[in-house]
C-alpha positions as CSV (number, residue, x, y, z in Angstrom):
1,M,6.4,-19.3,22.2
2,A,4.1,-21.5,20.2
3,W,2.5,-21.3,16.8
4,S,-1.2,-20.4,16.9
5,G,-1.9,-22.3,13.6
6,S,-4.4,-19.7,12.2
7,D,-2.1,-16.8,11.5
8,C,1.5,-15.7,11.6
9,R,1.4,-14.2,15.1
10,M,3.3,-15.8,17.9
11,F,1.9,-16.0,21.4
12,V,3.1,-17.3,24.8
13,S,1.2,-20.4,25.9
14,P,1.2,-20.7,29.7
15,I,0.3,-24.5,29.4
16,L,3.6,-25.2,27.7
17,F,5.7,-23.4,30.3
18,S,3.7,-24.4,33.4
19,G,6.0,-27.2,34.4
20,L,9.1,-25.1,34.4
21,T,10.4,-23.6,37.7
22,G,11.6,-20.1,37.9
23,V,9.7,-18.9,34.8
24,Q,7.0,-16.2,35.2
25,N,4.3,-15.6,32.7
26,T,4.5,-11.9,32.1
27,A,2.5,-11.8,28.9
28,V,-0.6,-9.6,29.0
29,Q,-3.7,-11.2,27.5
30,P,-5.9,-8.8,25.6
31,V,-9.4,-8.4,26.9
32,N,-12.4,-8.0,24.6
33,N,-15.3,-6.6,26.5
34,T,-17.3,-5.5,23.5
35,G,-19.0,-8.8,22.8
36,N,-18.4,-8.3,19.0
37,Q,-15.7,-10.9,18.6
38,G,-14.2,-10.9,15.1
39,E,-16.2,-7.8,14.0
40,Y,-14.8,-4.3,13.5
41,S,-16.8,-1.3,14.3
42,T,-17.7,1.0,11.4
43,E,-15.5,3.8,12.8
44,T,-12.5,1.5,12.8
45,E,-13.2,0.4,9.2
46,K,-13.5,4.0,8.0
47,A,-10.2,5.0,9.8
48,E,-8.4,2.0,8.2
49,K,-9.8,2.8,4.7
50,N,-8.8,6.4,4.9
51,A,-5.3,5.5,6.0
52,K,-4.9,3.0,3.1
53,E,-6.1,5.5,0.3
54,N,-3.3,6.6,-2.0
55,P,-3.1,10.1,-3.5
56,T,-4.4,10.7,-7.0
57,A,-3.5,13.3,-9.6
58,V,-4.5,14.2,-13.1
59,V,-1.5,14.3,-15.5
60,T,-0.7,14.6,-19.2
61,V,1.9,12.2,-20.6
62,V,4.7,14.1,-22.3
63,K,7.3,11.4,-22.9
64,V,7.3,7.6,-22.4
65,E,10.2,5.2,-22.5
66,V,10.6,1.6,-21.4
67,T,13.6,0.9,-19.1
68,K,16.0,-2.0,-19.5
69,N,14.2,-4.0,-16.8
70,G,10.8,-3.6,-18.5
71,N,9.3,-0.8,-16.4
72,T,7.7,2.2,-18.0
73,R,9.1,5.6,-17.2
74,A,6.8,8.4,-18.1
75,V,7.5,12.2,-17.9
76,C,4.1,13.8,-17.2
77,R,2.9,17.3,-16.8
78,T,0.7,17.8,-13.7
79,E,-2.7,19.5,-13.7
80,N,-1.4,23.0,-13.2
81,G,0.6,22.6,-16.4
82,K,3.9,23.8,-15.0
83,D,5.5,21.0,-13.2
84,E,6.9,17.9,-14.8
85,Q,6.7,14.7,-12.8
86,I,8.5,11.3,-13.4
87,I,6.1,8.4,-13.0
88,I,7.3,4.8,-12.9
89,A,4.8,2.0,-13.8
90,K,4.8,-1.8,-14.3
91,N,2.6,-4.3,-16.1
92,G,-0.8,-3.2,-17.1
93,V,-0.5,0.3,-15.8
94,G,2.8,0.7,-17.7
95,K,1.1,-0.5,-20.9
96,T,-1.7,2.0,-20.4
97,L,0.8,4.9,-20.1
98,Q,2.8,3.7,-23.1
99,G,-0.2,4.0,-25.3
100,G,-1.2,7.4,-24.0
101,L,1.3,9.9,-25.3
102,N,-0.1,13.5,-25.0
103,K,-3.2,12.2,-23.3
104,K,-4.7,12.9,-19.9
105,F,-4.7,10.3,-17.1
106,E,-6.0,10.1,-13.6
107,I,-3.4,8.1,-11.7
108,E,-3.3,6.7,-8.2
109,Y,0.3,6.6,-6.9
110,N,2.8,6.2,-4.1
111,V,5.8,8.5,-3.7
112,M,9.0,6.5,-4.1
113,K,11.8,6.6,-1.6
114,D,13.8,9.3,-3.4
115,G,10.8,11.6,-2.8
116,E,10.8,12.8,-6.5
117,A,9.4,10.0,-8.6
118,W,5.9,8.5,-8.3
119,F,5.0,4.8,-8.7
120,A,1.7,4.5,-10.5
121,I,-0.7,1.9,-9.0
122,R,-3.7,2.6,-11.2
123,A,-4.1,4.7,-14.3
124,K,-7.4,5.7,-16.0
125,Q,-7.5,7.6,-19.3
126,L,-9.7,10.7,-19.2
């Protein structure tokens, strides 16, 4: 295996191993027949963009506290007004939520590993 120098992928170089006996090169080389080397099609770009989009929700901040490690933990009421959701935030997003007690926000979030809390990526006051 050799370092390609341009990125972090490793590849098998048949030149390096050509002098060895008993070694077979079983690596399959990708074939690009499209002629658009280095360019993505618009369909591929749209599919990647849709896969990367995070869910959004409109919430009202009910309670805010700062944890001992500096994160912001906000208890928020979701759009339907019945469910309370725990939202964890850091840095600028956390500061935004701290100053928004009883205010509405549109947040972009990821669901945390426990499946209950949300980690806010972006917050915009409405």
